[in-house]
N, C-alpha and C positions, 0 to 999 in steps of 0.2 A: 314119427313126428307128432302124431296126434297124442300119444302118451306123454311126450315131452311137453307139448303145449298144455295139456291138462295139469301137469305138475307145476307149471310156472306160477299160477296164482298162490300156491302154497309157500313159495320161496320167501316172499317178504315176511309172512307170518313167522316162519321158522327163524329167519334172521333176527326179527324183532324180539322173539322170545329168548334168543341167546344173549341179547345185550341187556344186562341188568346191572345197574339202574340206567335208564335212558331219560329220566326226568327226576325232579326233586322227590325225596323220600320224607314223609312226615313221621316224627317221633313224638307220640303222645305221652305226657308225663303227669301223673296224678299228684303234683306237688307245686308249691308256689315257687316263683323265681328266687334263687338263692338257697333253697333247701337242698339237702344232700342229693336226692334223686335228680333234681334239675341240674345241679352243678356237674354231676357225673354224666348225665345225658348230653350236655353241651360239650363236655370234654371229648367224649367219644364221637359225637356227631360231627365235630370239626375234623377229627382225624379221619373218619370214614369218608366225609365229603372230599377231603383232599386226595385220598387214595383211590376212591371209586369214581371220581369225576362228576358227581352230582351233589347238590346241597342236601344235607340231612337236617331238616328244619325241626326244631324243638317247639312243641305246643304245650302250654301248661293248662291243665284242667284239674285244679286242686280240690274241688269239692268232693264230698262223698268218700273220704278216706282213700282216694286214689282210684275208686271204682268208676268214677265219671269218665276217666280216661280210658278205661278198659272197654266199656260198652261200645263205643264207635269202632274200635279195633275188631271186636268180635263180629260186628256187622259188615266190616269192610271187605271188599273183594280180596281174595287170597293171592295177591300178586306182588307182595313185598313192598308196596308203596305207602303203607301205613303200618307202623310198628308200635308196640307198647313197651315203654320202659317201666317195669314193675319191680316190686320189692317184697320183702318178708311180710309187710303189712297186707298185701293181697293174699298171701297164703294163710295168714291168720284170719282174715275176714271170711274165708271159706267156711269156717266153723262159727265165727262170731256173729255173722249176719245171716238171717234167713230170708232176706228180701232181695238178694242179688238176682239179676236177670240173666246171669251167665254162670258157667262153671269153668273155673280157671283151667283145670286139667283137661276138660273136654273141648273148650273153645279156643284156647290159646296154644299155639305150637311153640315150644321152647326153641330159642335160637342160640343164645349164649349167656353165660354169666358175665358180669362186668367187674363189680367190686364187692368186697366184703368190708363193712364198716363196723368194727367192734365197738362195744360200749364200756363205760367205766362206772363202777359203783363208787360214789364220792360221798364224803360226810363233811360236815362243818368241823373246823379244827377243834372246837370245844367238845365235840362228841367223845366220850371216853374210849371207844374202841379204836385201836390203831392198826389192827390187822383184821382180815376176814374172819378167822376163828373167834377173835374177841367180839366182833360184830354179831356173829351168830349166837354166841353165848349170851350177850346182852339182850338180843331179841328174844331168846328163849326165856330169860328171866323177866322180861317186860313185854309180854305178848300184846300185840296191837298198839303199842305205844311208840314204836319207831316209825316216824313219818318220812317216807321216801317219795319225792316228787318225780314224775315222769310225764312225757307227752300223753295224748289221750288214750283212753281204753282201746285196746286193739293194736297199739303201736308196739314194735319190738321191745322198746324200753319197758313198757307196762308189763308185757307178758314175761319178760326176763325176770322181773321182780317176783311174779307169780311162780316162775320156775325155781327161783331161789327158795321161796317158801315151801314148795313141793318137795324139793330135794333135802331140805334141812328140818322139816317138820316145825317150822316157825310160823308166827303170824305177824306180818308187817302191816303197817298202814300205808299202802301204796296209793298215792294221791295223784290222779290224772289231771294235768294242766292242759290248757289249749295248745301250748307249745313248750318246747324244751327250755328256751331262754328264761321264761317266767319262773320255772321250777329252779333253775340255777340261781336266779336272783334271790329267791326266798331261802334257798339253802345257804347262800353266802351271808344273808342277813340274820339267819338263825330262826326264821319263821318255821322252817322244817329242818329236820336233822340231816337229811341227805338227798341225793338225786342220782338217777341213772340216766346218763346221756352219752351220745356218741363221742368218740375221742375228738372229732372235729369240733364239737360244741364246747367241750370242757377242758381241752388241753391247756388253754391259757390259765385257767384257775388252778389246774394241777401244778403247773410250773411256778405260778406265783405264790402258791401256798394258801390261797383264799379258800380252797376246798382240799380235803385230803383224799387221794385215791386209795382205795383198799384193794381193788382187783379189777382186772379187765376180763371181758366175757368171751374173748376169742380163744381158740385152741393154743395159740402161741402168743408170746409177749409182743408188744408193739415196738417197732424200731424207734418210735418217737419217745416212748416211756419204758425203756428196757428194765427199769428197776421195779416196775409195778407187776406183781405176780398175776397169773391167770386164775380165774375161778376154779378151773379144773385141777390146779395144783393142790387145792384143798377139797374140792368136790369132783372127783373123777366122773367124767361124762357130761359135765356142765359145759354148754356152749350156746351162745346166742349172738345174733348180729343183725344189723340192718343191711342185708345183702340186696344188691340191685342187679337186674339182668334185663334182657331183651326178649320179647316174644313177637309172634306174628299171628295173623288169623289162621285158624285151623284149615288145613288144605293147601297152604302155601307150598308150591313145588319144592321138592327136596333140593333141586339145583340152586334155588335162590337162598334157601335156609343155609345150605353148605357154603355158598359164596359169602354170605354175611358172617357166618361163624368163622370161616378162615380169615376174613379181614379183621374181625374183632380179636381173634387170638393173636394175629400179627401186632395189633395195637397193644395188647396186654404184654407182649414180649418186647415192645419198644422201650428202651431204657428211659427216654425222656418222658414218655407218658406214664410209665411205671413210677417214676420219681414224683410226678404230680399226684398220683393216687396215694403214695406213701405220705406226701405232704398233707393230704386230706385226712390222714389217720387211718387209711384203708389198706387193704391187701387185694391183689388181683385175683380174679376167679376164672382161670383158663379152663378149657375142656371142650368136648364135643357137644352138639345140640342134645344128643341122647343123655350124656352125663348130666347136663344141666337140667333136663327134664326129670331125671331120677332124683336129683338134689331137691328140686321144687316139690316133688311128690313126697319125699321123706320129710321135708320141713312142714308140709301141710299136715301130715299125720302127727308129727311131734307136737306142733302147736295146738292141734285139736285136743290132745290130752291135757295140755296146760290150761287152755281156755275152759274146758269142762271142769277141771279141778278148781279153778278160780271162781267159777260161777259168773264170770264177766258178761255183761250185756252192753251192747252198743248204745250210746246216748242218742 
């Protein structure tokens, strides 16, 4: 009886630990409302909230290239109630910035990939090149004179331009803008010759013919633009994207990580949600937490080489 009585106080704690989530979960996003990571976070937050019985509340912390969102998660208790929605930009910043107060690989436990948002290399219709090989040939003949707009230094769009330079031995004038829409506007007007933007951002221009798509940066062609070839069709091994995933503070119990991963993979397999991802110009990123962790590690190493090649420095 004494042993049984001694065990009683532990029962509520055990029961409580088994019920996750038992209160709202915060999802910190290093992007403004309406930006791709925010849209994706809200899409999955709503799905998870409906399935797991607690609200998944998105909080936007856009300053610092997404790193302002990461720091509170790094310091948070590892209980699964504060999650980080992070992207390729965070992996790039690992090399680009020497002022980070955290290490992505060391301090954030991977939970699951969400989506992969490929990008398009687009040019003004007056630009002489109509294919990627013609673009590369023109860039070789005119080093440093082909102006391509992208979002800021360190964005996946910016480093994808540097990757193109590295793989083709060309010199482009990659111009970082404060945001993608301004670069698109200047490309349409002819102020610059081209732009690299996510499919979500530039698909309307591709369909309307106000910009000419030369290639998409993903491994496979987009369902939305099936006639646009991939970069890899001409440059084997080329791949770049604005991928988005979820992480948790290091030390979060495996049971919680696995429960979240299982729920997210169920979302990724949901035809209705998958259709919404495709409508955004994206592709789903299913897999285990371990597989996502390896993916992030590989991306970090890959972009470190490109950042060093480009000589890029954060503004």
